[in-house]
Every structure is written in structure tokens, then in C-alpha cells.
N, C-alpha and C positions, 0 to 999 in steps of 0.2 A: 319248673320252671318255664320258664319265657324265652322265646328269641322273636327277631326284631319283629316290632308293630305288637308285642304281647299276644303273640299266635300260641297253643297251645304247642307244646314238643314234650316229648321224654327228656329227663334227665340225661340217659346216652346221646343225644342226639342234640341236645343244649349243646352238653361238652363240646361235641366235634363238631360243630360249624364256629361258635362261639372260637374255639380255642385254632379252629383253622384260620382267622382271622387274625390273627396275631401277628403287629408289624415284622416287616421282612427287617427294618435295619438295625434293629437291635441282634445282636450276631451268634444266633444258635450250633452253631460246632462250636464257637470260646464257650459258650455259658457251660457245655455239658465239658468241655477240657479243663474247665474252672473243677468244675464239679469231683469230676475224676480226682482232679488235685489235693483234693482238703485236706486231706492228711498230713502232708508237706508240701504246704504252700510256702512261698519265701516270697522274700519284701517284693520282688518284680509282678508276683499272683495277685496282693493286692491293689497296686499298680493297674492289674490288670482287670481287673473288679470292678474296681473309679472309673475307668476309661467306659467300662459299656457300661452301666450303671446310669452315668451323668454324657452319655453320648459323644464322648470326645475324643474319637480316631485318630484327630491329628493331632500331630506335634504343637503346632495354632492354638488351640482346644486346649491340651493338656500339659497346662501350665496355672500360675498363681492368676487372681485379678479377671478370670474369664468369667461369666456371668455364666450360671448354674451349672458350674463345676466346684464344689469344694476339694480342690487339692490339693492344700494345707492339711485337713483334715487324713483324707487318703494317704495321705504319705506316714502322718504317721501311723498308720495303722500296721502301713510296712515295714515302718520299726520295727511296731511293738510286737509288733507279729501276734495278732490274737487268737485264741484257739477256741471252743465252742464253748460256753460255758454250761455245768450242769444247769436242768431240769430249775432247782431251788433259783437259781439264778441268773437267769433269762430275763426277767422283771431289771433287777440292779445291769443288766449287761447296756439291754437296750437305753433304759434313763441315762446310764455314761454317757454312750456313744451319741446319741441323737441332744443330747446336752452340750458338748461342746462344739463352743466359737471360731469362728476364724475372720476376718477382714481381707473385703476386698478393695482397694485403691487406686480409682481410677486416671487417668494424662489429665484431666480438666480437675482434681481435686477433690473429689467427691469418694469418700470410704462411706463404707457401708457391711455393720458385721451379719453376720448368718450365722445361724446354725446348721449344724449338718444333718439336724432333724432326722424320725423317723422313719419315713421311705429307705434312708440310707443305712441307717444303723440296722432293720429288719430286711436288708437287703445282704449286705455284710453275714448278719447270722444266719441266711437263708446258705450263703455260702459255707461259711464254713462248717455250718453242719452238716453238707451234703447235701442240700433244698431238702432237711426234716423240718426247720419254721419255715412259714411262708411270707412272702413280700406282701407291704404293707401299707399303698400308699393310697393316695386318692383317688385312683380310678379302682381299688377294692371297697375303698366305703363308700362310694359312688353304687356299687355293681353291691356290694354287699345293701345296702340303705333299701333295691330294691326287693330283690330276693329274699328276706326277710325282710320285709314291708314295716320296718323300726331303724328309730334313727341308730345311726353307728357313733358311737365314740372314736375317734383320734386319738386314739392315746395306749402308750405302756398298758395301763393295766387294761384296757380293754382287749389289747390282742391278744396277756398270756392267760386272762381267765374267761376269753370268749371266741376271740378270733381262731384260733388254734384248733381250738373245738369244733368251729361250725364251717371249718377247712377243712376235716375231717369229716364232718357229715357228707358236706358238698360235695365228694370225691366216694363215698364211698355209696352215697343215692346216682353217683352215677356207675355205678360199677367199676371204678378204674382203682388201679393200685399207679397210675402217672403222676402224682401230684404236680408235676411240671404241667403239663393240659392243665389240671389246674388253675394254674398260677395266670397261665396265658389265655386261658376263658375269661376268668375273673377282671388279668388287667385291658382285654379286649370290651366286655361285659359294661366295663366301669367306664371306658373312655364313649362308647356311644350312648350310655344310658340317659344324658340331657337332651337326644332327641329321638327318644321314643317317646311316645307317647303315655299320658297317664292310665293305670289299667284300671277293668273296667268291671 
């Protein structure tokens, strides 16, 4: 494992340093409360997940036609109350939710059709599984590409067949059972990866 500037560090120190840099705007108290409630989620809890993921804490942002907020699909989740799928059904679950589309219509007449996407679908899976399945987004892809020194396919197939195993390997290598710390470290490492020099 490596820290900023590709200075060699132990896996334990890598985890400690990068997880500590996780941005404060992601409400960790809200995260922990949602994970605690995963067995009894109500429609309101699915809205809370959407607000957490899409950084839409104000009422002005939590509505239709707001850029980067998939309000319509999160409200579908709030109505359907999806529960954690069996292991063999994870790929189908992620595909179904990632491919859901919604339309933003703006005051100037512009209309854009958008996908819920794998990042949000894996976040939904993460919460309804009580944190058992990791979140998979562009920052994680960037982090993994550097850590394993190999291209990462941002797809449901790669998530199911590779990422869940790699994620657990990273946790084991770091000597931790705190999977949230691994989530946070990968998020932050991926955020800064474009600024890091190439390894020598």
C-alpha cells in the first residue's frame, strides 16, 4: 500500500491515514444510524439514504429537476422498500436499479434523461445489507486502479466477480474488521489519485 507521493507505508497506516481524510460533509452519524436500522427501513429511511448519497440535505435540493440528485428513483425505492437480495441475486439487483432512468426538465425547456447508475445502486445495496456490500463509484475505481496496478471495469459484473473479493482482501491486509474504514479510505485515496505522481 502507498500513501500520498507513493511513500511506502504499512497497510494499517495506509488505512488509518486515508480513512481519516474522509470529507466531513458526509454525515457519519446519519450513516451509522441508517446502518443500524437496515432491518426495519421505512420509506423515510430510503429518502435519508438518497439525501446522504446525493448530498441533498436542504429541501431546496431534495426535489425533482435538481442536478446530481436522482430524486425520482430514490422515491421509487421509498415506495417499494427493496430488501437485501440473496448472494446469487446481487447482480440482478444492481443491474435493475442502475438502469432505472429519470428525466430532469429545466425552466429553459431543456430535458435530460439520466440513469440512476451503479454508484447509487451499490449505495442502496450497501445500506440495505447493513454495510456488507461495499459502495462502488468512480473514486473507488480510481483507487483500485492504482492499488492493484490494473484497469478496473466499472460494471456490475466486475463488482460481483472481483470487487467484493478485492475489498475483503484489502480489509484483511489492513488487519481490520471495520469495513466502513476501508470504504472511507478507498473513497479518499481515489479522490486524490489523479494528483499523485506515477509510481516509480
